[in-house]
C-alpha positions as semicolon CSV with decimal commas, in nm:
position;residue;x (nm);y (nm);z (nm)
1;M;2,744;-4,530;1,919
2;D;3,099;-4,411;1,889
3;F;3,193;-4,058;1,994
4;S;3,524;-3,875;1,991
5;S;3,380;-3,562;2,157
6;I;3,070;-3,495;2,365
7;L;2,926;-3,178;2,514
8;V;2,747;-3,215;2,848
9;P;2,552;-2,916;2,981
10;V;2,516;-2,936;3,360
11;S;2,289;-2,744;3,594
12;G;2,352;-2,877;3,943
13;S;2,078;-3,138;3,930
14;S;2,121;-3,483;4,081
15;S;2,127;-3,627;3,727
16;D;2,443;-3,437;3,624
17;K;2,679;-3,703;3,759
18;H;2,492;-3,977;3,572
19;V;2,510;-3,789;3,242
20;V;2,880;-3,708;3,281
21;E;2,958;-4,073;3,357
22;L;2,745;-4,188;3,063
23;A;2,924;-3,945;2,831
24;C;3,263;-4,069;2,954
25;K;3,160;-4,428;2,881
26;L;3,038;-4,333;2,533
27;L;3,369;-4,171;2,437
28;N;3,574;-4,410;2,227
29;S;3,931;-4,359;2,350
30;S;4,150;-4,184;2,601
31;D;4,224;-3,905;2,352
32;S;3,851;-3,827;2,325
33;H;3,726;-3,492;2,451
34;L;3,453;-3,422;2,705
35;F;3,322;-3,065;2,722
36;I;3,128;-2,982;3,037
37;L;2,924;-2,664;3,018
38;Y;2,744;-2,466;3,287
39;I;2,524;-2,188;3,150
40;I;2,393;-1,896;3,352
41;E;2,072;-1,768;3,195
42;I;2,075;-1,388;3,201
43;N;1,743;-1,209;3,226
44;R;1,679;-0,968;2,939
45;S;1,651;-0,679;3,186
46;L;2,024;-0,720;3,266
47;P;2,325;-0,667;3,040
48;I;2,457;-0,996;2,898
49;D;2,789;-0,946;3,077
50;A;2,627;-0,875;3,416
51;T;2,827;-1,015;3,706
52;L;2,614;-1,256;3,905
53;T;2,866;-1,355;4,173
54;P;2,655;-1,617;4,358
55;E;2,559;-1,790;4,034
56;V;2,920;-1,784;3,907
57;A;3,042;-1,938;4,234
58;R;2,773;-2,207;4,214
59;G;2,865;-2,283;3,852
60;D;3,235;-2,306;3,934
61;N;3,166;-2,552;4,216
62;I;2,947;-2,769;3,993
63;L;3,206;-2,768;3,714
64;K;3,488;-2,863;3,955
65;S;3,290;-3,157;4,092
66;M;3,204;-3,279;3,740
67;E;3,569;-3,246;3,631
68;T;3,676;-3,453;3,933
69;L;3,418;-3,718;3,845
70;A;3,535;-3,734;3,482
71;E;3,908;-3,753;3,564
72;K;3,898;-4,126;3,635
73;Y;3,804;-4,197;3,272
74;N;4,127;-4,046;3,132
75;H;3,962;-3,832;2,864
76;Q;4,053;-3,474;2,785
77;V;3,811;-3,264;2,988
78;T;3,729;-2,897;2,936
79;A;3,484;-2,727;3,173
80;E;3,338;-2,390;3,086
81;L;3,097;-2,141;3,238
82;L;2,893;-1,923;2,999
83;Q;2,631;-1,653;3,031
84;A;2,350;-1,652;2,776
85;R;1,997;-1,527;2,720
86;E;1,870;-1,871;2,613
87;V;2,024;-2,195;2,741
88;G;1,916;-2,410;2,445
89;Y;2,062;-2,168;2,194
90;A;2,391;-2,155;2,388
91;I;2,415;-2,535;2,397
92;V;2,364;-2,566;2,021
93;Q;2,607;-2,280;1,948
94;E;2,878;-2,434;2,166
95;A;2,825;-2,778;2,012
96;N;2,865;-2,626;1,665
97;R;3,165;-2,416;1,766
98;K;3,340;-2,713;1,926
99;K;3,233;-2,949;1,642
100;V;3,131;-3,223;1,887
101;D;2,994;-3,560;1,778
102;G;2,722;-3,552;2,040
103;I;2,542;-3,378;2,321
104;A;2,446;-3,567;2,638
105;M;2,197;-3,392;2,863
106;T;1,932;-3,450;3,126
107;I;1,561;-3,412;3,080
108;P;1,429;-3,205;3,371
109;D;1,114;-3,340;3,534
110;S;0,846;-3,165;3,330
111;T;0,500;-3,286;3,414
112;K;0,217;-3,048;3,332
113;F;-0,143;-3,134;3,403
114;G;-0,039;-3,492;3,479
115;R;0,135;-3,538;3,141
116;F;0,503;-3,552;3,056
117;E;0,626;-3,268;2,835
118;L;0,974;-3,172;2,720
119;E;1,075;-2,829;2,842
120;K;1,192;-2,557;2,601
121;T;1,570;-2,611;2,632
122;V;1,555;-2,982;2,544
123;T;1,306;-2,915;2,265
124;Y;1,530;-2,644;2,117
125;V;1,839;-2,869;2,128
126;L;1,650;-3,160;1,968
127;K;1,525;-2,938;1,686
128;N;1,845;-2,746;1,616
129;A;2,153;-2,949;1,706
130;G;2,355;-3,080;1,414
131;C;2,486;-3,383;1,602
132;K;2,366;-3,690;1,790
133;I;2,185;-3,631;2,118
134;V;2,168;-3,861;2,420
135;L;1,903;-3,778;2,679
136;W;1,904;-3,894;3,042
137;N;1,578;-3,913;3,237
138;D;1,576;-4,031;3,599
């Protein structure tokens, strides 16, 4: 696989660093672009532009640590914090808007009744993204 741009949504999980490193290794040259995205899911009872200070601070810290991790690969890195009603929708919209070649993301541990199931965000991205998708599962 050869990518010139990859979007990586992060959430603060222990897998984030693995996915960011994988995305950096998949990018084909030093002028490739890595987009790191932290999305705050806003409850429908709140306005979409509600200020959630603790969540914003958490997101900023996560983005800074992922940017630092990605710096050693010498790619262009853009880190962004967004607020959205649905995380999967926001990921697909940002991938389309940025015209990325791929999305690299983690699969959260989703075992229900002893069986593995993909959660709604991953399922939405798989169904609706118009680019290649790389999934990381610990």
